[in-house]
Backbone bond lengths (Angstrom), bond angles and torsions (degrees), N, CA, C in turn:
res aa  C-N    CA-C-N  psi(-1)  N-CA   C-N-CA  omega(-1)  CA-C   N-CA-C  phi
1 M - - - 1.449 - - 1.527 108.00 -
2 T 1.315 116.94 126.65 1.458 121.06 -179.61 1.522 110.51 -84.97
3 A 1.331 115.62 165.34 1.467 121.02 -179.73 1.524 110.78 -59.64
4 E 1.329 116.64 -31.12 1.461 120.22 -179.45 1.525 111.80 -69.38
5 D 1.334 116.84 -24.50 1.461 121.65 -179.12 1.535 112.31 -81.05
6 L 1.310 116.72 -13.73 1.458 120.88 -176.12 1.518 111.79 -90.59
7 Q 1.326 115.26 150.27 1.456 120.63 170.72 1.524 107.39 -68.72
8 P 1.339 118.27 154.95 1.474 119.79 -178.94 1.530 113.32 -54.37
9 Y 1.328 118.07 -41.57 1.473 119.14 -179.85 1.517 110.87 -65.78
10 Q 1.344 117.49 -33.65 1.456 121.39 179.12 1.529 111.46 -67.76
11 R 1.336 116.34 -33.92 1.469 120.03 176.80 1.526 110.06 -64.03
12 I 1.323 116.53 -40.42 1.462 120.86 179.07 1.527 109.87 -64.99
13 V 1.323 116.31 -46.10 1.468 120.99 178.66 1.522 109.80 -57.45
14 R 1.313 117.14 -49.02 1.466 121.23 -178.82 1.524 110.97 -62.21
15 D 1.331 116.60 -41.48 1.459 120.47 -178.34 1.527 111.05 -65.66
16 V 1.322 117.65 -43.28 1.468 120.38 179.05 1.525 109.39 -62.76
17 K 1.319 117.56 -43.97 1.464 120.82 178.60 1.527 110.85 -61.67
18 D 1.333 116.85 -41.99 1.461 120.50 178.36 1.527 110.76 -62.21
19 Q 1.325 117.06 -40.84 1.468 120.49 179.51 1.529 111.13 -63.85
20 I 1.322 116.85 -36.33 1.465 120.61 176.82 1.520 109.79 -69.34
21 R 1.325 115.99 -46.66 1.469 121.03 -178.95 1.527 110.71 -59.21
22 L 1.330 117.42 -37.40 1.459 122.09 -177.73 1.529 112.90 -84.95
23 G 1.325 116.93 -3.94 1.456 120.28 178.30 1.511 115.18 84.50
24 R 1.317 117.40 7.12 1.472 120.21 177.38 1.523 111.41 -74.47
25 L 1.339 115.48 -29.23 1.458 122.24 172.69 1.520 106.76 -116.72
26 K 1.316 115.75 130.30 1.461 120.73 -177.69 1.526 110.07 -116.35
27 V 1.322 115.58 169.58 1.463 122.23 179.94 1.531 109.86 -52.58
28 N 1.318 115.19 132.47 1.464 125.63 179.68 1.524 114.34 71.84
29 D 1.339 118.48 2.89 1.467 119.63 173.10 1.519 109.15 -65.12
30 K 1.313 115.80 142.94 1.458 121.65 177.43 1.523 108.95 -85.82
31 L 1.313 116.69 131.42 1.459 121.03 174.57 1.528 108.98 -75.81
32 P 1.315 117.03 156.60 1.467 118.81 174.20 1.530 109.97 -58.14
33 S 1.318 115.94 159.17 1.462 120.30 -179.63 1.527 110.54 -64.99
34 T 1.316 114.58 164.59 1.466 120.30 177.93 1.526 109.87 -56.22
35 R 1.313 116.73 -44.59 1.477 120.92 -179.68 1.527 111.09 -62.56
36 E 1.332 116.33 -43.54 1.467 119.74 179.43 1.525 111.40 -64.28
37 L 1.321 116.44 -42.55 1.465 119.48 178.09 1.521 111.42 -65.44
38 A 1.333 116.65 -40.78 1.473 120.51 178.66 1.526 110.11 -60.81
39 D 1.322 116.67 -43.64 1.469 120.26 178.56 1.526 111.16 -65.22
40 H 1.324 115.88 -43.48 1.462 120.72 -178.60 1.532 112.02 -60.98
41 Y 1.325 116.66 -43.89 1.465 120.97 -176.99 1.521 113.30 -92.12
42 G 1.319 116.92 -6.37 1.463 120.14 179.94 1.518 112.62 67.10
43 V 1.332 116.12 39.97 1.464 121.26 -178.48 1.524 109.40 -127.07
44 A 1.312 115.58 171.19 1.465 121.23 176.91 1.527 109.82 -76.05
45 P 1.333 117.62 152.90 1.467 120.61 177.60 1.530 112.73 -56.08
46 G 1.329 117.61 -33.08 1.464 120.53 177.94 1.517 112.13 -62.38
47 T 1.315 117.30 -33.24 1.465 121.65 178.02 1.528 109.43 -67.14
48 V 1.325 116.20 -41.16 1.467 120.60 177.31 1.522 109.56 -64.45
49 Q 1.329 116.95 -42.27 1.468 120.36 179.30 1.532 110.69 -60.50
50 R 1.320 116.57 -39.44 1.471 120.19 178.10 1.529 110.22 -64.21
51 A 1.342 116.94 -41.43 1.467 120.67 178.26 1.522 110.38 -63.84
52 L 1.322 117.31 -43.05 1.463 120.65 179.72 1.527 111.05 -65.01
53 A 1.322 116.67 -37.95 1.465 120.51 176.89 1.531 110.08 -61.66
54 E 1.307 116.58 -42.65 1.472 121.24 178.14 1.528 110.27 -62.93
55 L 1.327 117.00 -44.59 1.461 121.11 179.75 1.531 111.43 -64.39
56 R 1.331 117.05 -35.97 1.465 120.42 176.25 1.528 110.34 -66.50
57 T 1.330 116.12 -44.44 1.470 121.34 179.94 1.528 111.21 -60.00
58 E 1.317 116.23 -37.77 1.464 121.22 -179.00 1.528 112.48 -81.66
59 G 1.327 117.51 -2.87 1.458 120.96 178.61 1.513 114.48 78.22
60 V 1.320 116.84 21.80 1.460 120.83 -178.10 1.529 111.05 -88.52
61 V 1.335 116.81 -39.00 1.463 121.09 -179.57 1.521 110.06 -130.75
62 Y 1.318 115.44 162.83 1.463 121.89 169.66 1.516 106.70 -130.25
63 S 1.306 116.46 154.14 1.461 120.91 -176.80 1.517 110.46 -126.25
64 H 1.336 114.35 147.67 1.465 122.37 172.75 1.520 106.92 -121.54
65 Q 1.318 116.43 126.46 1.461 121.64 179.68 1.529 109.52 -53.53
66 G 1.306 116.35 125.07 1.452 121.99 177.11 1.520 115.21 82.17
67 R 1.325 117.26 -10.51 1.471 120.37 -179.60 1.515 112.84 -109.66
68 G 1.332 117.36 -30.23 1.451 120.12 178.59 1.513 113.62 120.81
69 S 1.317 114.75 -168.54 1.465 122.50 -179.69 1.519 108.90 -113.15
70 F 1.328 115.20 143.14 1.453 121.87 -174.35 1.522 110.16 -132.90
71 V 1.331 115.91 153.18 1.461 121.25 178.58 1.527 108.63 -72.66
72 R 1.313 115.20 126.34 1.472 122.34 -178.88 1.527 109.82 -76.79
73 E 1.317 116.26 151.43 1.463 121.32 179.86 1.530 111.58 -59.28
74 S 1.311 117.16 -35.79 1.473 121.05 -178.85 1.526 112.73 -83.37
75 A 1.336 117.38 6.40 1.468 120.79 -176.36 1.518 112.69 -59.62
76 L 1.320 116.92 -38.15 1.464 119.19 -177.92 1.514 111.65 -61.09
77 D 1.329 116.55 -38.18 1.464 119.83 177.00 1.523 110.46 -68.51
78 A 1.324 116.21 -37.36 1.467 120.83 -177.13 1.522 112.27 -69.51
79 V 1.336 117.43 -30.02 1.461 119.32 -175.34 1.523 113.19 -101.54
80 A 1.308 117.26 -6.85 1.459 120.08 -177.23 1.525 110.83 -65.98
81 D 1.308 114.85 137.13 1.456 119.02 176.52 1.530 108.20 -77.74
82 P 1.325 117.92 161.19 1.472 120.75 -176.41 1.522 113.59 -56.58
83 T 1.315 117.93 -35.81 1.469 120.50 179.70 1.521 110.21 -65.66
84 S 1.324 116.72 -44.20 1.465 120.48 178.74 1.521 110.98 -63.62
85 Q 1.318 116.54 -39.24 1.460 120.07 178.41 1.527 110.46 -64.03
86 A 1.331 117.12 -41.42 1.462 120.75 179.55 1.530 110.38 -65.22
87 I 1.310 117.34 -40.98 1.466 121.30 178.58 1.520 109.86 -63.94
88 K 1.320 117.38 -42.16 1.462 120.97 178.98 1.527 110.77 -61.38
89 R 1.332 116.57 -43.64 1.470 119.85 178.23 1.528 111.22 -62.53
90 L 1.339 116.44 -40.99 1.465 119.98 178.34 1.522 111.14 -64.21
91 E 1.325 117.19 -41.36 1.463 120.80 178.35 1.527 110.68 -61.87
92 E 1.330 116.61 -41.85 1.463 120.55 178.77 1.528 111.01 -64.08
93 T 1.330 116.60 -40.74 1.463 121.24 179.17 1.523 110.50 -65.01
94 V 1.326 117.47 -44.20 1.465 121.05 178.86 1.527 109.76 -61.79
95 A 1.323 117.51 -42.32 1.467 120.74 179.19 1.533 110.58 -61.88
96 E 1.331 117.26 -42.83 1.470 120.90 178.96 1.531 110.77 -64.26
97 L 1.322 116.57 -44.08 1.463 120.20 -179.93 1.524 111.25 -65.38
98 T 1.320 117.42 -38.70 1.459 121.50 177.80 1.523 110.40 -62.11
99 E 1.324 115.57 -44.05 1.463 120.42 178.88 1.536 110.61 -61.71
100 R 1.317 117.05 -43.82 1.467 121.22 -179.95 1.530 110.56 -63.60
101 L 1.327 116.33 -43.02 1.462 120.75 179.75 1.522 110.69 -62.85
102 E 1.334 116.49 -41.90 1.468 119.83 179.44 1.528 110.68 -63.35
103 R 1.330 117.11 -39.57 1.471 120.44 177.82 1.519 110.75 -64.75
104 L 1.341 117.32 -42.96 1.457 121.07 178.55 1.528 111.23 -62.25
105 E 1.328 116.46 -45.21 1.466 120.42 -179.91 1.520 110.72 -64.71
106 A 1.335 116.79 -39.29 1.462 119.80 178.17 1.515 110.59 -63.76
107 G 1.309 117.61 -39.65 1.463 122.03 177.44 1.509 112.64 -64.16
108 Q 1.321 118.04 -38.67 1.458 121.58 178.90 1.516 110.66 -69.91
109 N 1.326 117.58 -36.87 1.461 120.99 179.93 1.529 110.46 -68.01
110 E 1.317 118.25 -31.30 1.465 121.82 179.02 1.527 110.24 -70.21
111 R 1.320 118.21 -32.08 1.464 122.53 -177.69 1.522 111.79 -76.62
112 R 1.310 117.43 -19.75 1.475 120.50 -176.64 1.460 111.43 -76.87
């Protein structure tokens, strides 16, 4: 789906997720204000509010009244593509297996 096929709020959602995925936005970073985002994307503030609501629903951001919206700690999991998620699971499995192997080898060395 191209950017032209998306609703304006969906473009904002996708862009924020991409910025998180690329590391431009990190956990607890504050997003620009609604007004700044509206100006940046050339949309009405209500469109930005709809995008922020979607991002909150998906667990990507959290908001504090009067303070703004911030990147949630679980955002990386929420924005990860399936390939990245699979790689992360494989890395975790390899780390667990390595730890188990080291424990087994240490146990055998103690018996010698």
